[in-house]
C-alpha positions in Angstrom: -21.9 12.7 -19.6 -22.2 8.9 -19.2 -19.7 6.1 -18.6 -19.6 4.0 -21.8 -16.9 1.5 -21.1 -15.1 -0.1 -18.1 -12.3 -2.5 -18.7 -9.4 -4.1 -16.8 -6.2 -5.2 -18.6 -4.0 -7.7 -16.7 -0.2 -7.3 -17.2 3.0 -8.9 -15.9 6.1 -6.8 -15.2 9.6 -7.5 -13.7 10.6 -6.4 -10.2 13.9 -4.5 -9.9 15.2 -7.3 -7.7 13.8 -10.7 -6.8 11.8 -10.0 -3.6 12.1 -12.3 -0.5 9.7 -11.8 2.5 7.9 -14.1 5.0 4.9 -14.4 2.6 7.1 -15.8 -0.2 9.4 -14.9 -3.1 8.4 -12.5 -5.9 10.3 -11.9 -9.2 7.6 -10.2 -11.2 4.3 -8.4 -10.6 1.0 -9.6 -12.1 -1.3 -6.7 -11.8 -4.0 -5.0 -13.9 -4.9 -1.5 -15.1 -8.6 -0.3 -15.0 -9.7 2.1 -17.7 -13.1 3.9 -17.5 -14.2 5.9 -20.5 -17.1 8.4 -21.1 -19.1 9.4 -24.1 -17.3 12.7 -24.2 -13.8 11.1 -24.6 -12.6 11.6 -21.0 -11.0 8.5 -19.3 -9.9 7.7 -15.9 -7.3 5.0 -14.9 -6.8 2.8 -11.9 -4.5 0.1 -10.8 -5.0 -3.3 -9.3 -2.0 -4.4 -7.3 -1.7 -7.3 -4.9 0.9 -9.9 -3.7 -1.8 -12.2 -2.4 -3.3 -15.3 -4.1 -5.8 -13.8 -6.5 -3.7 -11.5 -8.7 -4.0 -9.6 -12.0 -5.9 -12.0 -14.3 -8.6 -13.1 -11.8 -9.0 -9.6 -10.3 -9.3 -8.2 -13.8 -12.0 -10.8 -14.5 -14.0 -9.5 -11.5 -13.9 -6.0 -13.1 -14.8 -7.1 -16.6 -17.6 -9.5 -15.7 -19.1 -8.2 -12.5 -18.2 -4.6 -11.9 -18.3 -3.1 -15.4 -22.1 -3.7 -15.8 -22.8 -1.8 -12.6 -21.2 1.4 -13.9 -21.9 1.5 -17.7 -24.4 4.2 -18.6 -24.1 6.0 -15.2 -23.1 9.6 -14.4 -19.3 9.6 -13.7 -19.7 12.5 -11.2 -22.1 10.5 -9.0 -18.9 9.4 -7.2 -20.3 8.3 -3.8 -23.1 6.3 -5.4 -20.7 4.6 -7.8 -18.0 3.8 -5.2 -20.7 2.4 -2.8 -22.1 0.2 -5.6 -18.6 -1.2 -6.3 -17.8 -1.7 -2.6 -20.9 -3.7 -2.0 -20.9 -5.8 -5.1 -18.1 -8.3 -4.2 -16.5 -9.8 -1.2 -13.1 -9.1 0.5 -11.2 -11.3 -1.8 -12.0 -8.9 -4.6 -10.9 -5.8 -2.8 -8.0 -5.1 -5.1 -10.4 -5.2 -8.1 -12.7 -2.8 -6.3 -9.7 -0.6 -5.5 -8.7 -0.4 -9.2 -12.2 0.7 -10.2 -12.6 3.1 -7.2 -9.2 4.7 -8.1 -10.2 5.0 -11.8 -13.5 6.6 -10.8 -11.7 9.2 -8.7 -9.2 9.9 -11.5 -12.1 10.3 -14.0 -14.1 12.7 -11.8 -11.0 14.8 -11.1 -10.2 15.0 -14.8 -13.8 16.0 -15.7 -13.7 18.7 -13.0 -10.1 19.8 -13.6 -9.1 19.2 -10.0 -6.6 16.8 -8.3 -8.1 13.8 -6.5 -7.1 15.2 -3.1 -9.6 18.0 -3.7 -12.3 15.4 -4.1 -11.2 14.0 -0.8 -11.5 17.3 1.0 -8.3 19.1 0.3 -4.7 18.4 1.2 -3.0 18.9 4.5 0.5 18.3 3.2 2.4 18.7 0.0 4.9 15.9 0.5 5.6 12.8 2.7 8.6 11.1 4.1 9.4 7.7 2.7 10.2 4.3 4.2 12.0 1.7 2.0 11.9 -2.0 2.6 15.1 -4.1 2.7 14.9 -7.4 0.8 15.6 -10.6 2.7 19.1 -11.8 2.0 22.3 -12.5 4.0 23.2 -9.9 6.6 26.0 -8.2 4.7 24.0 -7.9 1.6 21.2 -6.4 3.5 23.6 -3.9 5.2 24.9 -3.0 1.7 21.4 -2.3 0.5 20.7 -0.2 3.6 23.8 1.9 3.1 22.8 2.5 -0.6 19.4 3.6 0.5 20.8 6.0 3.1 23.1 7.5 0.5 20.1 8.0 -1.7 18.4 10.1 1.0 16.2 7.6 2.8 16.0 8.2 6.5 13.7 5.3 7.4 14.3 1.7 6.5 12.1 -1.4 7.1 13.6 -4.9 7.6 11.6 -7.8 6.3 11.8 -10.5 9.0 10.0 -13.4 10.7 11.3 -16.6 9.1 14.7 -17.2 10.8 15.1 -15.2 14.0 18.8 -15.6 14.3 19.3 -14.4 10.7 17.0 -11.4 11.6 19.3 -10.5 14.5 22.4 -10.8 12.4 20.8 -8.6 9.8 19.8 -6.0 12.3 23.2 -5.9 13.8 24.9 -5.5 10.5 22.5 -2.8 9.3 22.7 -0.8 12.5 26.5 -1.0 12.5 26.6 0.2 8.9 24.1 3.0 9.0 24.4 4.2 12.6 21.8 5.4 15.1 20.3 8.4 13.3 18.5 6.3 10.7 15.1 5.0 11.8 14.7 1.2 11.6 11.4 -0.8 11.5 10.8 -4.5 11.4 8.0 -6.2 9.5 7.4 -9.8 10.4 4.6 -10.2 7.8 2.4 -12.4 10.1 5.1 -15.2 10.1 5.3 -16.0 13.9 3.0 -18.8 15.0 2.5 -18.0 18.7 2.1 -14.8 20.7 4.6 -16.0 23.3 7.3 -16.7 20.6 6.6 -13.2 19.1 7.1 -11.6 22.5 10.4 -13.5 23.0 11.7 -12.4 19.5 10.6 -8.8 20.0 12.5 -8.6 23.3 15.7 -9.6 21.3 15.0 -6.6 19.0 15.0 -4.0 21.8 18.7 -3.2 21.7 18.5 -2.1 18.0 16.4 1.0 18.7 13.4 0.1 16.5 10.5 2.4 15.8 8.0 -0.4 15.8 7.4 -4.1 15.0 4.8 -4.7 12.3 2.3 -7.6 12.3 4.2 -10.5 14.1 1.2 -12.8 14.1 -1.2 -14.3 11.5 -4.0 -11.9 10.4 -6.8 -13.7 12.3 -5.0 -13.8 15.6 -6.3 -10.6 17.1 -6.3 -11.9 20.7 -2.7 -12.9 20.2 -1.9 -9.4 18.9 -3.4 -8.0 22.1 -1.1 -10.3 24.2 1.9 -9.2 22.2 1.1 -5.5 22.6 0.6 -5.9 26.3 3.9 -7.6 26.8 6.1 -5.7 24.3 8.2 -2.6 25.1 8.2 -1.8 21.4 5.1 -0.4 19.6 3.1 -3.0 17.6 1.6 -2.1 14.2 -1.3 -4.0 12.7 -1.0 -4.7 9.0 -2.3 -8.0 7.6 -5.0 -7.9 10.3 -6.3 -4.6 8.8 -8.0 -4.4 5.4 -11.0 -2.2 5.7 -12.8 0.0 8.2 -14.5 -3.0 9.9 -11.1 -4.4 10.7 -9.9 -1.0 11.9 -12.9 -0.9 14.3 -12.2 -4.4 15.6 -8.5 -3.6 16.2 -9.6 -0.5 18.1 -12.2 -2.4 20.2 -9.7 -5.1 21.1 -6.7 -2.8 21.7 -4.7 -5.0 19.4 -2.2 -2.4 18.1 -0.4 0.9 18.9 -0.1 1.8 15.2 -1.8 0.8 12.0 -1.1 0.3 8.3 -3.8 0.9 5.8 -3.5 -0.2 2.1 -5.7 1.4 -0.6 -5.6 -2.0 -2.4 -6.6 -4.1 0.6 -9.3 -1.6 1.7 -10.9 -1.7 -1.7 -10.2 1.9 -2.8 -9.8 5.5 -1.7 -13.3 5.7 -0.2 -13.0 2.7 2.1 -9.3 3.5 2.9 -10.3 7.0 4.0 -13.0 5.5 6.3 -10.4 3.1 7.9 -8.2 6.1 8.5 -11.1 7.9 10.1 -11.9 5.0 12.5 -8.3 4.9 13.6 -8.1 8.7 13.9 -11.1 8.6 16.3 -9.2 6.2 18.4 -6.0 8.2 18.4 -4.0 5.6 16.5 -1.3 7.0 14.1 -1.6 5.2 10.7 0.7 4.8 7.8 0.0 3.9 4.1 1.3 0.5 3.0 2.4 -0.6 -0.4 1.8 -3.8 -2.4 4.0 -2.4 -4.1 2.0 -0.3 -6.6 3.2 1.2 -9.9 2.8 5.0 -10.4 -1.0 4.9 -10.7 -1.6 3.1 -7.4 1.1 5.2 -5.8 -0.5 8.4 -6.9 -3.8 7.2 -5.3 -1.9 6.6 -2.1 -0.4 10.0 -2.2 -3.7 11.8 -2.6 -5.2 9.8 0.4 -2.1 10.5 2.5 -2.3 14.2 1.7 -5.7 14.5 3.4 -5.3 12.1 6.4 -4.8 14.0 9.7 -3.4 10.9 11.5 -0.9 9.9 8.9 2.3 8.6 10.5 5.4 10.6 9.8 6.8 8.1 7.3 5.0 5.7 4.9 5.6 3.2 2.1 4.8 5.4 -0.8 7.3 4.6 -3.5 6.2 1.2 -4.8 7.2 2.0 -8.4 10.8 2.1 -7.2 10.7 -1.7 -6.5 10.0 -2.3 -10.2 12.4 -2.3 -13.2 10.2 0.3 -14.9 7.1 2.3 -14.1 3.9 2.1 -16.1 3.2 5.8 -16.1 5.1 8.3 -18.3 6.4 10.3 -15.3 6.5 8.8 -11.9 5.7 10.8 -8.7 8.6 13.0 -7.7 11.0 11.5 -5.1 13.9 13.5 -3.8 16.1 12.9 -0.8 13.7 10.4 0.8 10.6 12.6 0.3 7.8 12.1 -2.2 5.6 14.9 -3.5 1.8 14.8 -4.1 1.0 15.1 -7.8 -0.7 18.4 -8.7 -2.4 17.7 -12.1 -6.1 16.9 -12.6 -7.2 13.5 -11.4 -4.4 11.4 -10.1 -1.9 13.7 -11.9 -0.1 10.8 -13.7 -0.4 9.5 -17.2 -0.6 5.8 -18.2 2.0 4.6 -20.7 -0.4 2.8 -23.1 2.4 1.4 -25.3 4.1 -0.1 -22.3 0.9 -1.6 -21.0 0.3 -3.1 -24.4 3.8 -4.6 -24.3 3.3 -6.0 -20.8 -0.3 -7.1 -21.1 -1.1 -10.8 -20.7 -2.5 -11.7 -24.0 
């Protein structure tokens, strides 16, 4: 069996709500779907999802012009060789493109062999995972209303997007905590919005009374020394996010002592292979790690779930329901979510099926 075609199709789709965070405002997602086909009629699918500057069209171009020629004609079951070729072919700015291809290769191999992707990764340690859901930036009462709705839907962990207006963040935390009570776990994600380490420490001290689980990425991604300072002067655990893309970043964070916790993204890492290596580095250092979301549709989410299923150091709750942030999913049946818990797909490959008609409707012509 040989790979005969690799293609990436960019598309644009609406979010369920206009999204406001420290990195900007998002009303729609410009992503891409990767499709890899063989001479025996088997295909695998992957997803390219990112909120950063180079999005669906340009990432799809990376796949179609640069990555596809590396794979065409090769054995689809030579998974390690193919994934290494893809990872080494392009720089970090193309990691979402590499992730889309890596995911499609794993889906294809799983479908050929008739096994779920988690079997290709070593076998699952868990059947399901607890979910966190992020609360959109808005006025305090509106955020409290959203928090209450999510708790009613069964979510037991909520993450507040923060970092732009500190006083507004405090008002939101007060309103949310008053509405949902103490049993619900709260996190704060500052999305690298605070300019100085000392200012971050001051803000985090103001958060202490709200019983937060942790504070995520207060400083810009490059400021590892600043993250060290914040961690040393904070009573709340500090999570690295934007500072952590691949296993090399994970190693630097470990060496510098820059975080208590970590957040790994399949998209930012460049796929399942590199994402798993980042988890392994952090596991060796004893750092609990969660899976972050771009947010992906059902294909990217399924990839996250298979990786989360095999990771020994997975934090208790992760961002694994990206498709719920969109008006509609691009797979025919989304991963199962019930009472704040998501279940690992059980079918061959990723265990989800692309809705080709919807992709054709959303595709950027």
